[in-house]
N, C-alpha and C positions, 0 to 999 in steps of 0.2 A: 453385815450390809453398807455397801460405797458410803463412800462422808461426802457430803452434800459438795464442798470442795470438789475435788475428783469428778461429781455429777456434773456441772456447773459446765468446769473444764472442757469436761468427754464429751457433753452437747455440742462446745464452741467448738472441737477441733472439726467431730463432724459434719459441719457443717459447712464450716469453711472448706474441708477437703471435699465437699460436694458443689460450691460452689465456686471455685477455684476450676473442678473439672466439667463443670458446667460453663463457665466462661471460653475455658480452652477448645471446647467442642463446639461451641456456639459463632465463638471468633474465625473459625473456618468457613461461616457461613455470609463471610461479609462482603465477600466477593461484587456481587450486585447492588451494592447499592454506591451511587455516584461519590460519595464525599466518603469512600471506606477507605481510605488513607487516615483520617480522620481520627475513624471510630476503631483502627485498630491501635492505636495509639493510646486512646485513651484504655481502649479494655488491658492493652498492653498496659500500661501505667496502676488500675487497677489490681490489675490478678500480681504486679510485686508487689503492694499493701499489702492485698491478702496470705500472700507466701511471708509475708516478713510479719502479720500476723499469727498465722498459723504453727511459725518456728518458735514462738515467743508463748505462744498455747502450749506443746509440747513441751518446751524446759518447763515452765509450772508444773506438766503434769509430773517430769520427768521425779521437780526435787520433792515430789508427793509420794514416791515409787507410783509412780499410775501409768499406763498405756491402754490407749486405745489397740486394740485390734480390725483389721479391716472387716466390714460385716458382710452378712451371707443374708442375700433375699430366700423368703418361703413364700410363695404369694403375694400376699399385699403385704406384706409386712417385711424389714429387713432389719437384724438385729445382731449387733453390734456388740462384740465380748471386752471387757477393760479389766485388765489386772492394776490390782489395788494389792501393794506388801506383798503379792505373793500369793492372793486371793482373787480368784474370777468373778467377774459377774457380769450377767447380760442386760443391756438396753434393749428392748425392739419399737420399733415406730413402725407404721402405720408409711404404707412409700409416698401417700398423699400429703404427710403431713411431713414427709424428708422436702416433701415439692413446696411445700408454702413457704419452709422455714428456707429455703435453699433463691426464692425469689425475693421475699423480705431483705433478705441476707444481700439480694444484689441490690435492690432498691437501696438500700443503705449504701452500700459505697457507692453508689452512681448517685448521690446526694438528692435523693426522689421520694425521701419516708421523710415526714414531718416531724 
């Protein structure tokens, strides 16, 4: 069984990674906005913060001998493999849950969560 600390950190890494990818992809579609420059600056600044958090999470995982491997999509689910001290564990997420976690993370980063 994966340790609770590794599980929490792995979850955080997965969500941060997806959030960064989502913001990077979405930022390519800002060209139609009148205030494109301002929104690009905001999103770029938030992506930098997320990269810093992601680096910190990966460092914490490394200290406990754990690593998250890219997920594999299967129908409505994505399965991530986590290695912790040479043991493999799998975390299965419903894709809608990943989307919701990612959306909540974007709201948090943009200061839209209460």
